[in-house]
C-alpha positions in Angstrom: 11.9 -47.8 34.0 9.6 -46.2 31.4 7.9 -48.8 29.3 8.2 -48.7 25.4 5.0 -47.8 23.8 3.3 -50.5 21.7 2.0 -50.2 18.1 -1.4 -50.6 19.3 -1.0 -47.8 22.0 0.7 -45.5 19.4 -2.3 -46.0 16.7 -4.7 -45.5 19.6 -3.1 -42.4 20.9 -2.8 -41.0 17.1 -6.5 -41.6 16.6 -7.4 -39.8 19.9 -5.1 -36.9 18.8 -6.9 -36.7 15.6 -10.3 -36.7 17.1 -9.3 -34.1 19.4 -8.0 -31.9 16.5 -11.1 -32.6 14.7 -13.3 -31.2 17.5 -11.2 -28.0 18.2 -13.0 -24.8 17.3 -11.6 -23.1 14.2 -10.1 -20.3 16.4 -8.0 -22.8 18.1 -7.1 -24.5 14.8 -6.1 -21.1 13.5 -3.8 -20.5 16.6 -2.2 -24.0 16.0 -1.6 -23.1 12.3 0.2 -19.9 13.2 2.1 -21.8 16.0 3.0 -24.4 13.3 4.2 -21.5 10.8 1.2 -22.1 8.6 -0.5 -18.8 7.6 -3.7 -19.1 5.8 -4.5 -15.9 3.6 -7.2 -14.3 1.4 -6.8 -11.7 -1.2 -9.3 -9.0 -2.3 -8.8 -7.5 -5.8 -7.2 -9.8 -8.2 -7.2 -7.5 -11.1 -6.5 -4.1 -10.2 -3.6 -3.2 -12.4 -3.3 -1.0 -15.4 -4.5 -2.4 -18.9 -2.0 -4.9 -20.1 -0.3 -5.7 -16.7 -0.9 -8.4 -14.2 -2.1 -6.0 -11.5 -1.0 -5.8 -8.0 -3.2 -8.6 -6.9 -1.6 -11.2 -9.0 1.8 -9.7 -8.1 1.2 -10.3 -4.5 -0.1 -13.9 -5.3 3.2 -14.7 -6.9 5.1 -13.1 -4.1 3.1 -14.7 -1.2 2.8 -18.2 -2.7 6.6 -18.2 -2.9 6.8 -18.1 0.9 7.0 -21.4 2.9 4.0 -22.0 5.0 1.6 -19.7 3.2 -1.8 -20.8 1.9 -4.3 -19.1 -0.2 -7.6 -20.2 0.9 -9.6 -17.5 -1.2 -9.3 -15.2 -4.1 -11.8 -12.3 -3.9 -12.9 -9.9 -6.5 -16.4 -8.2 -7.5 -15.8 -9.1 -11.0 -16.4 -12.8 -11.4 -14.5 -12.8 -14.8 -11.2 -12.3 -12.9 -11.7 -15.2 -10.3 -10.8 -18.3 -12.3 -7.7 -17.0 -13.8 -6.4 -15.9 -10.4 -7.4 -19.2 -8.9 -5.6 -21.1 -11.7 -2.4 -18.9 -11.2 -2.5 -19.5 -7.4 -3.2 -23.4 -8.0 -0.2 -23.6 -10.1 1.8 -21.8 -7.5 0.7 -23.7 -4.2 -0.6 -27.2 -5.7 -4.2 -26.6 -4.9 -6.9 -24.2 -6.0 -8.2 -21.6 -3.7 -12.0 -20.8 -3.3 -13.4 -18.1 -5.3 -15.6 -15.3 -3.7 -17.1 -12.1 -4.9 -17.9 -10.7 -1.4 -15.1 -10.3 1.1 -17.5 -10.2 4.0 -18.4 -13.8 3.8 -14.5 -14.5 3.8 -14.2 -12.6 7.1 -16.4 -14.9 8.5 -14.2 -17.9 8.1 -12.1 -18.4 11.2 -9.3 -20.2 9.4 -8.3 -17.2 7.7 -5.4 -15.4 9.4 -4.8 -12.5 7.2 -6.5 -10.5 4.2 -4.3 -8.9 1.4 -6.2 -5.8 0.1 -5.4 -4.8 -3.4 -8.6 -3.1 -4.2 -9.1 0.3 -5.6 -8.2 3.2 -3.1 -11.7 4.0 -1.8 -11.9 0.4 -0.6 -8.5 0.3 1.3 -9.4 1.6 4.8 -12.9 0.4 4.8 -12.0 -3.2 4.0 -8.9 -3.1 6.2 -11.0 -1.9 9.2 -13.7 -4.6 8.7 -11.0 -7.3 8.4 -9.0 -6.1 11.6 -12.4 -6.1 13.5 -13.1 -9.7 12.3 -9.7 -10.7 13.9 -7.7 -10.7 10.6 -4.2 -9.2 10.1 -4.0 -7.0 7.2 -1.6 -6.2 4.2 -3.1 -3.1 2.6 -1.8 -1.5 -0.6 -0.9 2.3 -0.6 -2.5 4.6 0.0 -3.8 3.2 3.2 -7.0 5.3 3.0 -9.1 7.4 0.6 -9.1 10.2 3.2 -7.3 11.2 6.3 -10.3 10.3 8.7 -10.7 6.8 7.8 -7.0 6.6 7.9 -7.2 7.6 11.5 -9.8 5.0 12.2 -7.7 2.2 10.7 -4.9 3.1 13.0 -7.2 3.1 15.9 -8.9 -0.1 15.1 -5.5 -2.0 14.5 -4.4 -0.9 18.0 -7.8 -1.7 19.5 -8.2 -5.0 18.1 -4.5 -5.8 18.3 -4.1 -6.9 14.7 -1.1 -6.3 12.5 -1.7 -4.0 9.6 1.1 -3.5 7.0 1.0 -0.9 4.2 2.5 -1.8 0.8 5.6 0.7 1.4 7.9 -1.9 0.0 10.9 0.2 -0.1 11.0 0.1 3.8 11.9 -3.7 3.3 14.8 -3.2 0.9 18.1 -3.6 2.6 19.9 -0.8 0.4 17.1 1.7 1.3 17.4 0.8 5.0 21.2 1.4 4.8 20.7 4.7 3.1 18.2 6.0 5.6 20.5 4.9 8.4 23.4 6.8 6.8 21.2 9.9 6.6 20.3 9.5 10.4 23.9 9.1 11.4 24.8 12.3 9.5 26.4 11.0 6.5 25.3 14.1 4.5 25.3 16.3 7.6 21.9 18.0 8.5 19.2 16.9 6.0 17.1 20.0 5.3 15.5 19.2 2.0 14.1 16.0 0.2 12.8 16.5 -3.3 10.7 13.7 -4.8 10.0 13.2 -8.5 7.8 10.9 -10.5 6.8 10.9 -14.1 4.9 8.5 -16.6 3.1 8.9 -19.8 -0.4 8.0 -19.2 -2.9 8.2 -22.2 -6.1 10.2 -22.1 -9.2 8.2 -20.7 -11.7 9.9 -23.0 -15.3 10.6 -22.1 -17.1 7.9 -20.5 -20.6 6.8 -21.5 -23.2 5.7 -19.1 -24.0 2.1 -19.9 -24.8 -1.2 -18.3 -21.9 -2.8 -16.2 -20.2 -5.7 -17.9 -21.5 -9.0 -17.3 -19.9 -10.5 -14.2 -19.1 -7.2 -12.6 -21.1 -6.4 -9.4 -21.1 -2.6 -9.9 -22.8 -1.8 -6.6 -20.4 -3.7 -4.5 -17.4 -2.4 -6.6 -18.6 1.1 -5.4 -19.1 -0.2 -1.8 -18.4 2.8 0.6 -18.3 5.4 -2.3 -21.7 7.3 -2.9 -23.2 5.1 -5.8 -23.5 6.5 -9.3 -24.2 5.1 -12.8 -21.7 2.9 -14.5 -19.4 4.7 -17.0 -17.4 2.6 -19.5 -14.1 4.6 -18.8 -13.7 3.9 -15.0 -12.6 0.1 -14.5 -10.3 -1.4 -14.2 -7.8 1.3 -14.0 -8.9 4.8 -14.7 -10.9 5.0 -11.3 -7.6 6.5 -10.0 -8.2 9.7 -11.9 -11.6 10.3 -10.2 -12.0 11.8 -6.8 -14.8 9.6 -5.9 -12.7 6.5 -5.9 -9.1 7.5 -6.3 -6.4 9.7 -5.0 -4.6 10.8 -8.0 -0.9 10.2 -8.8 0.0 11.7 -5.4 -1.9 8.9 -3.7 -1.1 6.4 -6.4 2.6 6.6 -6.4 3.7 9.7 -4.7 3.2 8.0 -1.3 6.0 5.6 -1.9 8.6 8.4 -2.2 7.0 10.7 0.5 7.3 7.7 2.8 11.0 7.2 2.2 11.6 11.0 2.2 9.7 11.4 5.5 11.5 8.3 7.1 14.8 9.7 6.2 14.1 13.2 7.6 12.7 11.8 10.7 9.7 13.8 10.7 5.7 13.2 11.2 3.2 15.9 10.7 3.8 19.1 8.7 3.2 22.7 9.8 2.4 23.9 6.2 1.3 22.3 3.0 1.0 23.9 -0.5 0.3 22.5 -3.8 -0.2 23.7 -7.4 -1.1 21.7 -10.6 -4.1 20.4 -12.4 -5.3 18.5 -15.4 -2.8 20.4 -17.7 -1.5 18.1 -20.2 -4.9 16.9 -21.7 -7.0 19.7 -20.3 -10.7 19.5 -21.7 -10.1 16.3 -23.6 -11.5 13.8 -21.1 -13.2 13.1 -17.9 -9.9 13.0 -15.9 -10.4 14.9 -12.5 -7.3 14.6 -10.4 -4.1 16.5 -11.4 -1.7 15.1 -14.2 0.8 17.7 -13.1 1.2 18.5 -9.4 3.9 19.8 -7.0 3.3 19.3 -3.3 5.4 21.3 -0.9 5.5 20.3 2.8 7.1 22.2 5.5 8.1 20.7 8.9 9.4 23.7 10.8 12.2 26.0 10.1 14.7 24.8 7.6 13.1 21.3 6.9 11.1 20.5 3.9 9.8 17.7 1.5 8.4 18.2 -1.9 6.9 15.9 -4.6 6.7 16.6 -8.1 4.4 14.4 -10.1 3.8 14.2 -13.8 1.3 11.5 -15.1 1.6 12.4 -18.8 5.2 13.2 -19.4 8.3 11.2 -19.0 10.9 13.6 -20.1 13.9 14.0 -17.7 14.4 17.6 -17.7 17.8 18.9 -16.4 17.6 18.7 -12.7 14.8 16.1 -12.8 14.4 12.5 -13.1 11.8 10.1 -13.9 11.5 8.5 -10.3 13.4 9.0 -7.3 14.6 11.4 -4.6 17.3 14.0 -4.0 18.3 14.4 -0.4 20.1 17.7 0.4 22.2 17.9 3.4 24.7 20.6 4.6 27.7 18.3 4.0 26.6 16.4 0.8 23.9 15.1 -1.2 22.3 11.7 -2.0 20.7 10.8 -5.1 18.1 7.8 -4.8 16.8 6.1 -7.8 13.3 5.2 -6.3 14.2 1.6 -5.9 17.3 0.0 -4.5 20.2 2.2 -5.8 21.6 5.5 -4.4 24.7 7.7 -4.9 26.4 9.7 -2.4 28.0 13.2 -3.5 30.0 15.5 -1.6 29.5 19.3 -1.6 31.6 19.5 -4.8 29.1 17.0 -6.4 31.9 14.6 -6.7 30.5 10.9 -6.3 31.6 9.4 -3.0 30.0 6.0 -3.6 27.2 4.1 -5.4 25.3 1.4 -3.4 23.1 -1.2 -5.2 24.2 -0.7 -8.8 25.9 -4.0 -9.2 23.2 -6.1 -7.3 20.5 -4.4 -9.2 22.0 -5.3 -12.6 22.6 -9.0 -11.3 19.1 -9.1 -9.7 20.6 -10.3 -6.4 18.0 -10.0 -3.8 20.4 -11.0 -1.1 22.0 -7.6 -1.6 18.8 -5.8 -1.2 17.9 -4.9 -4.6 14.4 -6.4 -5.2 13.1 -5.6 -8.7 9.7 -6.3 -7.8 9.8 -4.3 -4.5 7.7 -7.0 -2.9 9.6 -10.1 -2.0 11.2 -8.8 1.4 8.1 -6.8 2.3 5.8 -10.0 1.9 8.2 -11.9 4.1 8.3 -9.3 6.7 4.6 -9.4 7.0 4.3 -13.1 7.3 7.2 -13.4 9.7 5.6 -10.6 11.7 2.5 -12.7 12.2 4.6 -15.6 13.2 6.2 -13.5 15.9 9.6 -13.5 14.3 9.9 -10.1 13.1 8.4 -6.6 13.5 6.5 -4.8 10.6 8.8 -2.7 8.6 5.7 -0.5 7.4 3.2 -0.7 10.4 -0.1 1.2 9.7 0.9 4.1 11.9 3.8 4.9 9.6 1.7 4.2 6.5 -1.0 6.6 7.6 1.7 9.3 8.3 3.0 9.0 4.9 -0.2 8.8 3.2 -1.6 11.9 4.8 1.2 13.9 3.3 -0.1 13.2 -0.2 -3.7 13.6 1.0 -2.9 17.1 2.4 -1.4 18.0 -0.9 -4.4 16.9 -2.6 -6.6 19.0 -0.2 -4.5 22.0 -0.7 -4.8 21.6 -4.5 -8.5 21.2 -4.4 -9.0 24.2 -1.9 -6.8 26.3 -4.1 -4.5 27.5 -1.2 -1.9 26.7 1.3 -2.8 24.8 4.5 -1.5 25.3 8.0 -1.5 22.1 10.1 -1.1 21.1 13.6 2.3 19.5 14.0 0.8 17.3 16.6 -1.6 15.3 14.5 -1.6 16.8 11.0 -5.2 18.3 11.2 -5.9 21.6 9.2 -6.1 24.7 11.2 -8.4 27.6 10.8 -9.9 26.5 7.4 -13.4 25.1 7.8 -13.7 24.6 4.0 -10.7 22.7 3.5 -11.3 20.6 6.6 -14.5 19.2 4.9 -12.2 17.2 2.7 -10.7 15.6 5.9 -13.2 12.9 5.3 -16.0 12.1 2.6 -19.5 11.2 2.1 -20.3 7.7 2.3 -22.9 5.3 0.8 -25.5 4.5 3.6 -24.5 1.6 5.6 -20.7 1.8 4.6 -19.5 4.5 7.0 -16.2 3.1 8.8 -16.4 3.1 12.5 -14.2 1.9 15.3 
């Protein structure tokens, strides 16, 4: 008969276990944390949103701190002025303050950190995610997953080589209504899907002409530039207007086009195009500021005979002209049409344009997340990432899919910058027979920052 344990034996065994835990290497502690459902994260880029907004970093802090068992150990930003406010918000959410850090590389040395959330400017997305994965961290990286196709390919390879989970912030892949819509399309709900037209519009103000100046106190301008070739600080670049400079941004196509192109590609069941065309430019405020990327752009992607996706982006006009909309996708099939609002609602029409059903309208009005309408487009996506780390789910937007969708926007930009249509290899998306355009497949890097596998 087994003897009951005495109080002295219990205390002794507890002290022994505690000592053993204290002596465990950090890597073992981290594995124990995951096994116990505790996930330790860090976030890089806590103020990357448009002026007057909270920014993506703070948005993700709100979403991830709401998940049980998630702890923020670090908030990271090259601008010291953003750290204390972000730490205060995090402390209020999770009950204790995270550490504040300006250089993400020091955080990657901390074996306790399980995952890094990357909400930096575009030129940092892939280089930072690559270094994080190589350091053994899982990664949640905002769209676009890379600044150019080459570093996106490296990120995919690194994630596979180091067996790290890398999720791109394609939040619509985690919305139940969007999943249902795509499934209906795949099951032939509107027949053969032959065209998906994506639309995006927003009224963005002119950025003016920047003046060369000293960087603001607290901002490490060299580290902010990081992998991008370094240049003098100008006063119209940060915190948001970097989007419209090729050195750091990817234009509206990479900024918001990737979201809709991802859903369109997912619904059509295609990967790499055969031909890419684009027209547009800085047409709205031409000659009035430093803006380099297009404020008006259409990208046309062909995926073989009878299958195409287009994206029409307008950064400086919100007028919903007849046949267009502010944000969304129209899917055309040979048996019907689906009008998707870009969030969690869609309407199915028959060939006579009579509405068959609308999915998501009521739940959107009520803000009922259980029915798949996520006004923030982040709740379910954050949960999916964390549960995938725990082994309870599979990523809804793994980096392979994120790269494939990001590439569509990047090819559109390359076509625009080259001034001609591109023919591409349907096996890998690479540009065929155009050496000049192919140079834009990658970029020049600041010495010491070139991404590698």
